[in-house]
N, CA, C, O and CB atoms as a CASP TS submission, in Angstrom:
PFRMAT TS
TARGET T0000
AUTHOR 0000-0000-0000
METHOD Language model
MODEL 1
PARENT N/A
ATOM      1  N   LEU     1       6.321   1.573   7.924  1.00  0.00           N
ATOM      2  CA  LEU     1       6.357   3.154   7.925  1.00  0.00           C
ATOM      3  C   LEU     1       6.928   3.753   6.716  1.00  0.00           C
ATOM      4  O   LEU     1       6.433   4.709   6.120  1.00  0.00           O
ATOM      5  CB  LEU     1       7.183   3.702   9.094  1.00  0.00           C
ATOM      6  N   GLY     2       8.203   3.015   6.328  1.00  0.00           N
ATOM      7  CA  GLY     2       8.962   3.615   5.301  1.00  0.00           C
ATOM      8  C   GLY     2       8.295   3.555   3.936  1.00  0.00           C
ATOM      9  O   GLY     2       8.492   4.423   3.086  1.00  0.00           O
ATOM     10  N   ILE     3       7.399   2.374   3.725  1.00  0.00           N
ATOM     11  CA  ILE     3       6.580   2.402   2.684  1.00  0.00           C
ATOM     12  C   ILE     3       5.582   3.518   2.308  1.00  0.00           C
ATOM     13  O   ILE     3       5.470   4.173   1.272  1.00  0.00           O
ATOM     14  CB  ILE     3       5.982   1.389   2.813  1.00  0.00           C
ATOM     15  N   GLY     4       4.899   3.535   3.454  1.00  0.00           N
ATOM     16  CA  GLY     4       3.853   4.499   3.448  1.00  0.00           C
ATOM     17  C   GLY     4       4.359   6.130   3.108  1.00  0.00           C
ATOM     18  O   GLY     4       3.771   6.964   2.419  1.00  0.00           O
ATOM     19  N   TYR     5       5.657   6.259   3.844  1.00  0.00           N
ATOM     20  CA  TYR     5       6.155   7.593   3.752  1.00  0.00           C
ATOM     21  C   TYR     5       6.664   7.605   2.141  1.00  0.00           C
ATOM     22  O   TYR     5       6.412   8.597   1.458  1.00  0.00           O
ATOM     23  CB  TYR     5       7.414   7.904   4.962  1.00  0.00           C
ATOM     24  N   ALA     6       7.189   6.775   1.725  1.00  0.00           N
ATOM     25  CA  ALA     6       7.652   6.809   0.249  1.00  0.00           C
ATOM     26  C   ALA     6       6.633   7.025  -0.591  1.00  0.00           C
ATOM     27  O   ALA     6       6.733   7.974  -1.369  1.00  0.00           O
ATOM     28  CB  ALA     6       8.297   5.607  -0.214  1.00  0.00           C
ATOM     29  N   VAL     7       5.623   6.320  -0.607  1.00  0.00           N
ATOM     30  CA  VAL     7       4.328   6.453  -1.353  1.00  0.00           C
ATOM     31  C   VAL     7       3.568   7.849  -1.360  1.00  0.00           C
ATOM     32  O   VAL     7       2.983   8.359  -2.316  1.00  0.00           O
ATOM     33  CB  VAL     7       3.396   5.448  -0.778  1.00  0.00           C
ATOM     34  N   ALA     8       3.719   8.374  -0.005  1.00  0.00           N
ATOM     35  CA  ALA     8       3.020   9.650   0.033  1.00  0.00           C
ATOM     36  C   ALA     8       3.948  10.646  -0.492  1.00  0.00           C
ATOM     37  O   ALA     8       3.481  11.595  -1.121  1.00  0.00           O
ATOM     38  CB  ALA     8       2.532  10.029   1.435  1.00  0.00           C
ATOM     39  N   GLU     9       5.396  10.531  -0.284  1.00  0.00           N
ATOM     40  CA  GLU     9       6.217  11.447  -0.940  1.00  0.00           C
ATOM     41  C   GLU     9       6.302  11.290  -2.499  1.00  0.00           C
ATOM     42  O   GLU     9       6.558  12.302  -3.151  1.00  0.00           O
ATOM     43  CB  GLU     9       7.530  11.338  -0.348  1.00  0.00           C
ATOM     44  N   ALA    10       6.110  10.109  -3.139  1.00  0.00           N
ATOM     45  CA  ALA    10       6.179   9.868  -4.589  1.00  0.00           C
ATOM     46  C   ALA    10       4.898  10.783  -5.062  1.00  0.00           C
ATOM     47  O   ALA    10       5.066  11.492  -6.054  1.00  0.00           O
ATOM     48  CB  ALA    10       6.071   8.134  -5.014  1.00  0.00           C
ATOM     49  N   GLY    11       3.530  10.799  -4.345  1.00  0.00           N
ATOM     50  CA  GLY    11       2.440  11.148  -4.934  1.00  0.00           C
ATOM     51  C   GLY    11       2.541  12.852  -4.732  1.00  0.00           C
ATOM     52  O   GLY    11       2.013  13.650  -5.506  1.00  0.00           O
ATOM     53  N   TYR    12       3.339  13.226  -3.515  1.00  0.00           N
ATOM     54  CA  TYR    12       3.544  14.559  -3.507  1.00  0.00           C
ATOM     55  C   TYR    12       4.418  15.198  -4.583  1.00  0.00           C
ATOM     56  O   TYR    12       4.116  16.300  -5.041  1.00  0.00           O
ATOM     57  CB  TYR    12       4.028  14.839  -2.317  1.00  0.00           C
ATOM     58  N   ARG    13       5.436  14.563  -4.973  1.00  0.00           N
ATOM     59  CA  ARG    13       6.080  14.976  -5.966  1.00  0.00           C
ATOM     60  C   ARG    13       5.736  14.869  -7.338  1.00  0.00           C
ATOM     61  O   ARG    13       6.233  15.594  -8.200  1.00  0.00           O
ATOM     62  CB  ARG    13       7.023  14.554  -5.832  1.00  0.00           C
ATOM     63  N   ALA    14       4.830  13.910  -7.580  1.00  0.00           N
ATOM     64  CA  ALA    14       4.051  13.705  -8.867  1.00  0.00           C
ATOM     65  C   ALA    14       3.021  14.796  -8.937  1.00  0.00           C
ATOM     66  O   ALA    14       2.763  15.260 -10.047  1.00  0.00           O
ATOM     67  CB  ALA    14       3.339  12.258  -8.942  1.00  0.00           C
ATOM     68  N   ALA    15       2.443  15.228  -7.940  1.00  0.00           N
ATOM     69  CA  ALA    15       1.558  16.396  -8.055  1.00  0.00           C
ATOM     70  C   ALA    15       2.075  17.445  -8.063  1.00  0.00           C
ATOM     71  O   ALA    15       1.308  18.358  -7.758  1.00  0.00           O
ATOM     72  CB  ALA    15       0.711  16.533  -7.223  1.00  0.00           C
ATOM     73  N   GLY    16       3.266  17.786  -8.328  1.00  0.00           N
ATOM     74  CA  GLY    16       3.877  18.977  -8.638  1.00  0.00           C
ATOM     75  C   GLY    16       4.144  19.749  -7.087  1.00  0.00           C
ATOM     76  O   GLY    16       4.229  20.965  -6.911  1.00  0.00           O
ATOM     77  N   PHE    17       4.228  18.886  -6.243  1.00  0.00           N
ATOM     78  CA  PHE    17       4.593  19.620  -4.708  1.00  0.00           C
ATOM     79  C   PHE    17       3.248  20.237  -4.215  1.00  0.00           C
ATOM     80  O   PHE    17       3.207  21.054  -3.296  1.00  0.00           O
ATOM     81  CB  PHE    17       5.867  21.012  -4.809  1.00  0.00           C
ATOM     82  N   ARG    18       2.166  19.796  -4.879  1.00  0.00           N
ATOM     83  CA  ARG    18       0.972  20.344  -4.175  1.00  0.00           C
ATOM     84  C   ARG    18       0.336  19.528  -3.306  1.00  0.00           C
ATOM     85  O   ARG    18       0.710  18.355  -3.326  1.00  0.00           O
ATOM     86  CB  ARG    18       0.027  20.752  -5.017  1.00  0.00           C
ATOM     87  N   ARG    19      -0.690  19.878  -2.400  1.00  0.00           N
ATOM     88  CA  ARG    19      -1.470  19.221  -1.501  1.00  0.00           C
ATOM     89  C   ARG    19      -2.959  19.377  -2.021  1.00  0.00           C
ATOM     90  O   ARG    19      -3.456  20.366  -2.560  1.00  0.00           O
ATOM     91  CB  ARG    19      -1.226  19.780  -0.070  1.00  0.00           C
ATOM     92  N   HIS    20      -3.504  18.253  -1.749  1.00  0.00           N
ATOM     93  CA  HIS    20      -4.867  18.027  -2.010  1.00  0.00           C
ATOM     94  C   HIS    20      -5.694  16.962  -1.154  1.00  0.00           C
ATOM     95  O   HIS    20      -5.124  15.884  -0.987  1.00  0.00           O
ATOM     96  CB  HIS    20      -4.919  17.669  -3.358  1.00  0.00           C
ATOM     97  N   PRO    21      -6.772  17.094  -0.675  1.00  0.00           N
ATOM     98  CA  PRO    21      -7.327  16.054   0.177  1.00  0.00           C
ATOM     99  C   PRO    21      -7.590  14.532  -0.579  1.00  0.00           C
ATOM    100  O   PRO    21      -7.674  13.442  -0.012  1.00  0.00           O
ATOM    101  CB  PRO    21      -8.715  16.662   0.737  1.00  0.00           C
ATOM    102  N   ARG    22      -7.681  14.796  -1.916  1.00  0.00           N
ATOM    103  CA  ARG    22      -7.929  13.569  -2.811  1.00  0.00           C
ATOM    104  C   ARG    22      -6.671  12.823  -2.926  1.00  0.00           C
ATOM    105  O   ARG    22      -6.719  11.656  -3.315  1.00  0.00           O
ATOM    106  CB  ARG    22      -8.442  13.947  -4.265  1.00  0.00           C
ATOM    107  N   LEU    23      -5.536  13.378  -2.624  1.00  0.00           N
ATOM    108  CA  LEU    23      -4.135  12.578  -2.616  1.00  0.00           C
ATOM    109  C   LEU    23      -3.876  11.635  -1.403  1.00  0.00           C
ATOM    110  O   LEU    23      -3.146  10.644  -1.409  1.00  0.00           O
ATOM    111  CB  LEU    23      -2.919  13.622  -2.617  1.00  0.00           C
ATOM    112  N   GLN    24      -4.736  12.208  -0.180  1.00  0.00           N
ATOM    113  CA  GLN    24      -4.713  11.158   0.855  1.00  0.00           C
ATOM    114  C   GLN    24      -5.315   9.777   0.374  1.00  0.00           C
ATOM    115  O   GLN    24      -4.766   8.701   0.607  1.00  0.00           O
ATOM    116  CB  GLN    24      -5.502  11.665   2.090  1.00  0.00           C
ATOM    117  N   TRP    25      -6.437   9.910  -0.284  1.00  0.00           N
ATOM    118  CA  TRP    25      -7.259   8.677  -0.834  1.00  0.00           C
ATOM    119  C   TRP    25      -6.355   8.084  -1.560  1.00  0.00           C
ATOM    120  O   TRP    25      -6.184   6.887  -1.329  1.00  0.00           O
ATOM    121  CB  TRP    25      -8.546   8.935  -1.688  1.00  0.00           C
ATOM    122  N   VAL    26      -5.563   8.708  -2.585  1.00  0.00           N
ATOM    123  CA  VAL    26      -4.738   8.015  -3.566  1.00  0.00           C
ATOM    124  C   VAL    26      -3.535   7.349  -2.764  1.00  0.00           C
ATOM    125  O   VAL    26      -3.102   6.251  -3.115  1.00  0.00           O
ATOM    126  CB  VAL    26      -4.215   9.055  -4.722  1.00  0.00           C
ATOM    127  N   ALA    27      -3.073   7.954  -1.813  1.00  0.00           N
ATOM    128  CA  ALA    27      -1.898   7.427  -1.324  1.00  0.00           C
ATOM    129  C   ALA    27      -2.285   6.086  -0.388  1.00  0.00           C
ATOM    130  O   ALA    27      -1.590   5.071  -0.342  1.00  0.00           O
ATOM    131  CB  ALA    27      -1.115   8.604  -0.516  1.00  0.00           C
ATOM    132  N   GLY    28      -3.398   6.270   0.264  1.00  0.00           N
ATOM    133  CA  GLY    28      -3.749   5.167   1.092  1.00  0.00           C
ATOM    134  C   GLY    28      -4.211   3.957   0.220  1.00  0.00           C
ATOM    135  O   GLY    28      -3.887   2.832   0.599  1.00  0.00           O
ATOM    136  N   THR    29      -4.839   4.086  -0.754  1.00  0.00           N
ATOM    137  CA  THR    29      -5.380   3.136  -1.703  1.00  0.00           C
ATOM    138  C   THR    29      -3.978   2.559  -2.579  1.00  0.00           C
ATOM    139  O   THR    29      -3.850   1.402  -2.978  1.00  0.00           O
ATOM    140  CB  THR    29      -6.611   3.960  -2.726  1.00  0.00           C
ATOM    141  N   ALA    30      -3.151   3.479  -2.731  1.00  0.00           N
ATOM    142  CA  ALA    30      -1.965   2.964  -3.406  1.00  0.00           C
ATOM    143  C   ALA    30      -1.175   1.833  -2.529  1.00  0.00           C
ATOM    144  O   ALA    30      -0.726   0.783  -2.989  1.00  0.00           O
ATOM    145  CB  ALA    30      -1.010   4.201  -3.719  1.00  0.00           C
ATOM    146  N   VAL    31      -1.110   2.200  -1.379  1.00  0.00           N
ATOM    147  CA  VAL    31      -0.281   1.287  -0.445  1.00  0.00           C
ATOM    148  C   VAL    31      -1.084  -0.108  -0.182  1.00  0.00           C
ATOM    149  O   VAL    31      -0.431  -1.141  -0.033  1.00  0.00           O
ATOM    150  CB  VAL    31       0.005   2.088   1.043  1.00  0.00           C
ATOM    151  N   VAL    32      -2.434  -0.124  -0.128  1.00  0.00           N
ATOM    152  CA  VAL    32      -3.208  -1.306   0.018  1.00  0.00           C
ATOM    153  C   VAL    32      -3.154  -2.168  -1.245  1.00  0.00           C
ATOM    154  O   VAL    32      -2.978  -3.386  -1.291  1.00  0.00           O
ATOM    155  CB  VAL    32      -4.621  -0.947   0.359  1.00  0.00           C
ATOM    156  N   VAL    33      -3.362  -1.206  -2.400  1.00  0.00           N
ATOM    157  CA  VAL    33      -3.151  -2.220  -3.653  1.00  0.00           C
ATOM    158  C   VAL    33      -1.759  -2.707  -3.886  1.00  0.00           C
ATOM    159  O   VAL    33      -1.541  -3.871  -4.224  1.00  0.00           O
ATOM    160  CB  VAL    33      -3.566  -1.545  -5.001  1.00  0.00           C
ATOM    161  N   GLY    34      -0.726  -1.736  -3.688  1.00  0.00           N
ATOM    162  CA  GLY    34       0.615  -2.338  -3.782  1.00  0.00           C
ATOM    163  C   GLY    34       0.964  -3.425  -3.004  1.00  0.00           C
ATOM    164  O   GLY    34       1.681  -4.297  -3.493  1.00  0.00           O
ATOM    165  N   PHE    35       0.514  -3.516  -1.715  1.00  0.00           N
ATOM    166  CA  PHE    35       0.830  -4.799  -1.005  1.00  0.00           C
ATOM    167  C   PHE    35       0.039  -5.990  -1.550  1.00  0.00           C
ATOM    168  O   PHE    35       0.589  -7.088  -1.647  1.00  0.00           O
ATOM    169  CB  PHE    35       0.536  -4.657   0.503  1.00  0.00           C
ATOM    170  N   ALA    36      -1.295  -5.796  -1.926  1.00  0.00           N
ATOM    171  CA  ALA    36      -1.928  -6.777  -2.425  1.00  0.00           C
ATOM    172  C   ALA    36      -1.362  -7.617  -3.873  1.00  0.00           C
ATOM    173  O   ALA    36      -1.235  -8.818  -4.110  1.00  0.00           O
ATOM    174  CB  ALA    36      -3.178  -6.181  -2.559  1.00  0.00           C
ATOM    175  N   ALA    37      -1.123  -6.504  -4.612  1.00  0.00           N
ATOM    176  CA  ALA    37      -0.155  -6.950  -5.972  1.00  0.00           C
ATOM    177  C   ALA    37       1.162  -7.645  -5.546  1.00  0.00           C
ATOM    178  O   ALA    37       1.542  -8.643  -6.158  1.00  0.00           O
ATOM    179  CB  ALA    37       0.344  -5.543  -6.924  1.00  0.00           C
ATOM    180  N   GLY    38       1.782  -7.196  -4.631  1.00  0.00           N
ATOM    181  CA  GLY    38       2.943  -7.761  -4.354  1.00  0.00           C
ATOM    182  C   GLY    38       2.686  -9.176  -3.686  1.00  0.00           C
ATOM    183  O   GLY    38       3.529 -10.056  -3.863  1.00  0.00           O
ATOM    184  N   PHE    39       1.735  -9.391  -3.047  1.00  0.00           N
ATOM    185  CA  PHE    39       1.546 -10.725  -2.569  1.00  0.00           C
ATOM    186  C   PHE    39       0.963 -11.647  -3.555  1.00  0.00           C
ATOM    187  O   PHE    39       1.268 -12.839  -3.518  1.00  0.00           O
ATOM    188  CB  PHE    39       0.730 -10.714  -1.412  1.00  0.00           C
ATOM    189  N   LEU    40       0.314 -11.278  -4.254  1.00  0.00           N
ATOM    190  CA  LEU    40      -0.213 -11.832  -5.630  1.00  0.00           C
ATOM    191  C   LEU    40       0.987 -12.318  -6.553  1.00  0.00           C
ATOM    192  O   LEU    40       1.054 -13.442  -7.051  1.00  0.00           O
ATOM    193  CB  LEU    40      -1.069 -10.637  -6.448  1.00  0.00           C
ATOM    194  N   LEU    41       1.849 -11.384  -6.694  1.00  0.00           N
ATOM    195  CA  LEU    41       3.173 -11.579  -7.591  1.00  0.00           C
ATOM    196  C   LEU    41       3.968 -12.689  -6.889  1.00  0.00           C
ATOM    197  O   LEU    41       4.452 -13.604  -7.557  1.00  0.00           O
ATOM    198  CB  LEU    41       4.155 -10.132  -7.713  1.00  0.00           C
ATOM    199  N   ALA    42       4.122 -12.626  -5.484  1.00  0.00           N
ATOM    200  CA  ALA    42       4.982 -13.527  -4.861  1.00  0.00           C
ATOM    201  C   ALA    42       4.593 -14.960  -4.746  1.00  0.00           C
ATOM    202  O   ALA    42       5.325 -15.947  -4.810  1.00  0.00           O
ATOM    203  CB  ALA    42       5.221 -13.065  -3.648  1.00  0.00           C
ATOM    204  N   SER    43       3.121 -14.883  -4.538  1.00  0.00           N
ATOM    205  CA  SER    43       2.631 -16.147  -4.473  1.00  0.00           C
ATOM    206  C   SER    43       2.297 -16.865  -5.838  1.00  0.00           C
ATOM    207  O   SER    43       1.846 -18.007  -5.932  1.00  0.00           O
ATOM    208  CB  SER    43       1.501 -16.074  -3.657  1.00  0.00           C
ATOM    209  N   ALA    44       2.601 -15.981  -6.918  1.00  0.00           N
ATOM    210  CA  ALA    44       2.562 -16.675  -8.392  1.00  0.00           C
ATOM    211  C   ALA    44       3.992 -17.624  -8.626  1.00  0.00           C
ATOM    212  O   ALA    44       4.107 -18.581  -9.392  1.00  0.00           O
ATOM    213  CB  ALA    44       2.488 -15.323  -9.702  1.00  0.00           C
ATOM    214  N   PHE    45       4.816 -17.163  -7.905  1.00  0.00           N
ATOM    215  CA  PHE    45       6.049 -17.792  -8.035  1.00  0.00           C
ATOM    216  C   PHE    45       6.321 -19.011  -6.991  1.00  0.00           C
ATOM    217  O   PHE    45       7.274 -19.786  -7.078  1.00  0.00           O
ATOM    218  CB  PHE    45       7.077 -16.718  -7.897  1.00  0.00           C
ATOM    219  N   VAL    46       5.383 -19.040  -6.057  1.00  0.00           N
ATOM    220  CA  VAL    46       5.338 -20.238  -5.081  1.00  0.00           C
ATOM    221  C   VAL    46       4.514 -21.268  -5.658  1.00  0.00           C
ATOM    222  O   VAL    46       3.470 -20.885  -6.186  1.00  0.00           O
ATOM    223  CB  VAL    46       4.770 -19.878  -3.665  1.00  0.00           C
ATOM    224  N   PRO    47       4.799 -22.610  -5.663  1.00  0.00           N
ATOM    225  CA  PRO    47       3.848 -23.493  -6.238  1.00  0.00           C
ATOM    226  C   PRO    47       3.061 -24.066  -5.245  1.00  0.00           C
ATOM    227  O   PRO    47       3.309 -25.245  -4.994  1.00  0.00           O
ATOM    228  CB  PRO    47       4.436 -24.499  -7.013  1.00  0.00           C
ATOM    229  N   THR    48       2.198 -23.536  -4.638  1.00  0.00           N
ATOM    230  CA  THR    48       1.128 -24.008  -3.576  1.00  0.00           C
ATOM    231  C   THR    48      -0.234 -24.384  -4.145  1.00  0.00           C
ATOM    232  O   THR    48      -1.018 -25.067  -3.487  1.00  0.00           O
ATOM    233  CB  THR    48       0.867 -22.875  -2.526  1.00  0.00           C
ATOM    234  N   GLY    49      -0.521 -23.929  -5.396  1.00  0.00           N
ATOM    235  CA  GLY    49      -1.607 -24.415  -5.807  1.00  0.00           C
ATOM    236  C   GLY    49      -2.977 -23.698  -5.593  1.00  0.00           C
ATOM    237  O   GLY    49      -4.023 -24.043  -6.143  1.00  0.00           O
ATOM    238  N   SER    50      -2.857 -22.809  -4.848  1.00  0.00           N
ATOM    239  CA  SER    50      -4.119 -21.828  -4.547  1.00  0.00           C
ATOM    240  C   SER    50      -3.616 -20.488  -4.441  1.00  0.00           C
ATOM    241  O   SER    50      -2.786 -20.243  -3.566  1.00  0.00           O
ATOM    242  CB  SER    50      -4.932 -22.163  -3.161  1.00  0.00           C
ATOM    243  N   LEU    51      -3.997 -19.628  -5.188  1.00  0.00           N
ATOM    244  CA  LEU    51      -3.443 -18.122  -5.312  1.00  0.00           C
ATOM    245  C   LEU    51      -4.425 -17.330  -4.436  1.00  0.00           C
ATOM    246  O   LEU    51      -3.849 -16.598  -3.632  1.00  0.00           O
ATOM    247  CB  LEU    51      -3.424 -17.485  -6.972  1.00  0.00           C
ATOM    248  N   VAL    52      -5.522 -17.302  -4.402  1.00  0.00           N
ATOM    249  CA  VAL    52      -6.481 -16.354  -3.847  1.00  0.00           C
ATOM    250  C   VAL    52      -6.488 -16.698  -2.335  1.00  0.00           C
ATOM    251  O   VAL    52      -6.306 -15.750  -1.571  1.00  0.00           O
ATOM    252  CB  VAL    52      -7.968 -16.472  -4.544  1.00  0.00           C
ATOM    253  N   PRO    53      -6.659 -17.831  -1.848  1.00  0.00           N
ATOM    254  CA  PRO    53      -6.581 -18.130  -0.366  1.00  0.00           C
ATOM    255  C   PRO    53      -5.189 -17.973   0.259  1.00  0.00           C
ATOM    256  O   PRO    53      -5.188 -17.953   1.490  1.00  0.00           O
ATOM    257  CB  PRO    53      -7.043 -19.558  -0.112  1.00  0.00           C
ATOM    258  N   GLY    54      -4.134 -17.870  -0.291  1.00  0.00           N
ATOM    259  CA  GLY    54      -3.028 -17.591  -0.028  1.00  0.00           C
ATOM    260  C   GLY    54      -2.760 -16.184   0.228  1.00  0.00           C
ATOM    261  O   GLY    54      -2.084 -15.734   1.154  1.00  0.00           O
ATOM    262  N   LEU    55      -3.442 -15.448  -0.812  1.00  0.00           N
ATOM    263  CA  LEU    55      -3.412 -14.004  -0.749  1.00  0.00           C
ATOM    264  C   LEU    55      -4.147 -13.530   0.437  1.00  0.00           C
ATOM    265  O   LEU    55      -3.548 -12.715   1.140  1.00  0.00           O
ATOM    266  CB  LEU    55      -3.978 -13.393  -1.981  1.00  0.00           C
ATOM    267  N   PHE    56      -5.301 -13.878   0.782  1.00  0.00           N
ATOM    268  CA  PHE    56      -6.153 -13.786   1.890  1.00  0.00           C
ATOM    269  C   PHE    56      -5.365 -13.945   3.216  1.00  0.00           C
ATOM    270  O   PHE    56      -5.412 -13.102   4.112  1.00  0.00           O
ATOM    271  CB  PHE    56      -7.238 -14.815   1.766  1.00  0.00           C
ATOM    272  N   GLN    57      -4.668 -15.038   3.274  1.00  0.00           N
ATOM    273  CA  GLN    57      -4.023 -15.465   4.638  1.00  0.00           C
ATOM    274  C   GLN    57      -2.853 -14.623   4.672  1.00  0.00           C
ATOM    275  O   GLN    57      -2.453 -14.433   5.820  1.00  0.00           O
ATOM    276  CB  GLN    57      -3.612 -17.079   4.787  1.00  0.00           C
ATOM    277  N   ALA    58      -2.128 -14.015   3.693  1.00  0.00           N
ATOM    278  CA  ALA    58      -1.151 -13.115   3.729  1.00  0.00           C
ATOM    279  C   ALA    58      -1.334 -11.830   4.286  1.00  0.00           C
ATOM    280  O   ALA    58      -0.638 -11.166   5.055  1.00  0.00           O
ATOM    281  CB  ALA    58      -0.763 -12.977   2.621  1.00  0.00           C
ATOM    282  N   ILE    59      -2.527 -11.600   3.679  1.00  0.00           N
ATOM    283  CA  ILE    59      -3.017 -10.024   3.831  1.00  0.00           C
ATOM    284  C   ILE    59      -3.411 -10.115   5.508  1.00  0.00           C
ATOM    285  O   ILE    59      -3.011  -9.307   6.346  1.00  0.00           O
ATOM    286  CB  ILE    59      -4.631  -9.523   2.623  1.00  0.00           C
ATOM    287  N   GLY    60      -4.278 -11.277   5.779  1.00  0.00           N
ATOM    288  CA  GLY    60      -4.425 -11.144   7.247  1.00  0.00           C
ATOM    289  C   GLY    60      -3.549 -11.195   8.265  1.00  0.00           C
ATOM    290  O   GLY    60      -3.764 -10.739   9.388  1.00  0.00           O
ATOM    291  N   ARG    61      -2.335 -11.866   7.824  1.00  0.00           N
ATOM    292  CA  ARG    61      -1.296 -11.833   8.717  1.00  0.00           C
ATOM    293  C   ARG    61      -0.424 -10.716   8.588  1.00  0.00           C
ATOM    294  O   ARG    61       0.510 -10.648   9.388  1.00  0.00           O
ATOM    295  CB  ARG    61      -0.593 -12.951   8.636  1.00  0.00           C
ATOM    296  N   PHE    62      -0.560  -9.798   7.698  1.00  0.00           N
ATOM    297  CA  PHE    62       0.165  -8.547   7.831  1.00  0.00           C
ATOM    298  C   PHE    62      -0.796  -7.493   7.786  1.00  0.00           C
ATOM    299  O   PHE    62      -0.357  -6.395   7.444  1.00  0.00           O
ATOM    300  CB  PHE    62       1.211  -8.350   6.786  1.00  0.00           C
ATOM    301  N   ALA    63      -2.043  -7.588   8.063  1.00  0.00           N
ATOM    302  CA  ALA    63      -2.875  -6.495   8.261  1.00  0.00           C
ATOM    303  C   ALA    63      -2.586  -5.354   9.063  1.00  0.00           C
ATOM    304  O   ALA    63      -2.762  -4.210   8.642  1.00  0.00           O
ATOM    305  CB  ALA    63      -3.882  -6.914   8.676  1.00  0.00           C
ATOM    306  N   LEU    64      -2.209  -5.579  10.045  1.00  0.00           N
ATOM    307  CA  LEU    64      -1.363  -4.325  10.909  1.00  0.00           C
ATOM    308  C   LEU    64      -0.510  -3.501  10.355  1.00  0.00           C
ATOM    309  O   LEU    64      -0.615  -2.286  10.525  1.00  0.00           O
ATOM    310  CB  LEU    64      -0.525  -4.760  11.916  1.00  0.00           C
ATOM    311  N   GLY    65       0.567  -4.107   9.530  1.00  0.00           N
ATOM    312  CA  GLY    65       1.546  -3.517   8.960  1.00  0.00           C
ATOM    313  C   GLY    65       0.938  -2.446   7.784  1.00  0.00           C
ATOM    314  O   GLY    65       1.254  -1.274   7.579  1.00  0.00           O
ATOM    315  N   ILE    66      -0.009  -3.267   7.127  1.00  0.00           N
ATOM    316  CA  ILE    66      -0.702  -2.650   5.834  1.00  0.00           C
ATOM    317  C   ILE    66      -1.267  -1.525   6.498  1.00  0.00           C
ATOM    318  O   ILE    66      -0.909  -0.450   6.016  1.00  0.00           O
ATOM    319  CB  ILE    66      -1.876  -3.601   4.991  1.00  0.00           C
ATOM    320  N   LEU    67      -1.950  -1.471   7.346  1.00  0.00           N
ATOM    321  CA  LEU    67      -2.867  -0.542   7.880  1.00  0.00           C
ATOM    322  C   LEU    67      -2.052   0.797   8.386  1.00  0.00           C
ATOM    323  O   LEU    67      -2.454   1.948   8.214  1.00  0.00           O
ATOM    324  CB  LEU    67      -3.684  -1.263   9.067  1.00  0.00           C
ATOM    325  N   ILE    68      -0.914   0.448   8.999  1.00  0.00           N
ATOM    326  CA  ILE    68      -0.072   1.573   9.552  1.00  0.00           C
ATOM    327  C   ILE    68       0.697   2.193   8.341  1.00  0.00           C
ATOM    328  O   ILE    68       0.822   3.415   8.260  1.00  0.00           O
ATOM    329  CB  ILE    68       0.984   1.036  10.723  1.00  0.00           C
ATOM    330  N   ALA    69       1.251   1.281   7.327  1.00  0.00           N
ATOM    331  CA  ALA    69       1.760   2.007   6.120  1.00  0.00           C
ATOM    332  C   ALA    69       0.673   2.923   5.507  1.00  0.00           C
ATOM    333  O   ALA    69       1.007   4.022   5.063  1.00  0.00           O
ATOM    334  CB  ALA    69       2.251   0.979   5.035  1.00  0.00           C
ATOM    335  N   ALA    70      -0.575   2.524   5.469  1.00  0.00           N
ATOM    336  CA  ALA    70      -1.486   3.141   4.699  1.00  0.00           C
ATOM    337  C   ALA    70      -1.865   4.513   5.873  1.00  0.00           C
ATOM    338  O   ALA    70      -2.188   5.634   5.480  1.00  0.00           O
ATOM    339  CB  ALA    70      -2.835   1.957   4.219  1.00  0.00           C
ATOM    340  N   ALA    71      -1.788   4.271   6.789  1.00  0.00           N
ATOM    341  CA  ALA    71      -2.168   5.693   7.842  1.00  0.00           C
ATOM    342  C   ALA    71      -1.043   6.603   7.593  1.00  0.00           C
ATOM    343  O   ALA    71      -1.280   7.792   7.379  1.00  0.00           O
ATOM    344  CB  ALA    71      -2.228   5.374   9.708  1.00  0.00           C
ATOM    345  N   VAL    72       0.307   6.103   7.603  1.00  0.00           N
ATOM    346  CA  VAL    72       1.298   7.041   7.423  1.00  0.00           C
ATOM    347  C   VAL    72       1.290   7.795   6.058  1.00  0.00           C
ATOM    348  O   VAL    72       1.436   9.015   5.994  1.00  0.00           O
ATOM    349  CB  VAL    72       2.533   6.378   7.619  1.00  0.00           C
ATOM    350  N   ALA    73       1.127   7.067   5.071  1.00  0.00           N
ATOM    351  CA  ALA    73       0.824   7.810   3.689  1.00  0.00           C
ATOM    352  C   ALA    73      -0.251   8.757   3.749  1.00  0.00           C
ATOM    353  O   ALA    73      -0.138   9.889   3.279  1.00  0.00           O
ATOM    354  CB  ALA    73       0.445   6.845   2.574  1.00  0.00           C
ATOM    355  N   VAL    74      -1.401   8.290   4.369  1.00  0.00           N
ATOM    356  CA  VAL    74      -2.490   9.433   4.301  1.00  0.00           C
ATOM    357  C   VAL    74      -1.988  10.655   5.329  1.00  0.00           C
ATOM    358  O   VAL    74      -1.947  11.810   4.904  1.00  0.00           O
ATOM    359  CB  VAL    74      -4.112   8.790   4.816  1.00  0.00           C
ATOM    360  N   TYR    75      -1.675  10.392   6.469  1.00  0.00           N
ATOM    361  CA  TYR    75      -0.898  11.356   7.316  1.00  0.00           C
ATOM    362  C   TYR    75      -0.026  12.235   6.778  1.00  0.00           C
ATOM    363  O   TYR    75      -0.194  13.443   6.945  1.00  0.00           O
ATOM    364  CB  TYR    75      -0.192  10.755   8.179  1.00  0.00           C
ATOM    365  N   ARG    76       1.124  11.691   5.993  1.00  0.00           N
ATOM    366  CA  ARG    76       1.905  12.345   5.502  1.00  0.00           C
ATOM    367  C   ARG    76       1.505  13.171   4.176  1.00  0.00           C
ATOM    368  O   ARG    76       2.089  14.217   3.892  1.00  0.00           O
ATOM    369  CB  ARG    76       2.834  11.552   5.412  1.00  0.00           C
ATOM    370  N   SER    77       0.466  12.630   3.377  1.00  0.00           N
ATOM    371  CA  SER    77      -0.012  13.343   2.357  1.00  0.00           C
ATOM    372  C   SER    77      -1.094  14.684   2.861  1.00  0.00           C
ATOM    373  O   SER    77      -1.446  15.525   2.034  1.00  0.00           O
ATOM    374  CB  SER    77      -0.704  12.240   1.429  1.00  0.00           C
ATOM    375  N   ARG    78      -1.418  14.724   3.895  1.00  0.00           N
ATOM    376  CA  ARG    78      -2.188  15.911   4.375  1.00  0.00           C
ATOM    377  C   ARG    78      -1.345  16.830   5.067  1.00  0.00           C
ATOM    378  O   ARG    78      -1.966  17.846   5.382  1.00  0.00           O
ATOM    379  CB  ARG    78      -3.303  15.541   5.268  1.00  0.00           C
ATOM    380  N   LEU    79      -0.312  16.830   5.367  1.00  0.00           N
ATOM    381  CA  LEU    79       0.664  17.903   5.803  1.00  0.00           C
ATOM    382  C   LEU    79       0.947  18.905   4.929  1.00  0.00           C
ATOM    383  O   LEU    79       1.734  19.797   5.245  1.00  0.00           O
ATOM    384  CB  LEU    79       1.866  17.402   6.131  1.00  0.00           C
TER
END
């Protein structure tokens, strides 16, 4: 929840405290891409041998949390 709120707030401040429907898409996409990049970066330092399958496994494991964070970011962006 906190990550989605922080992403939406950062987007709101970066847009000069203005609201726009496109910011919802930007906030939601930023959360999903941020989680994927974080998983890729974290798995790069773990010597498992397979980077991409580990990414899909991690995203599958944390899919509900990612979706909730993205939903909070979208909802907070439209207020």
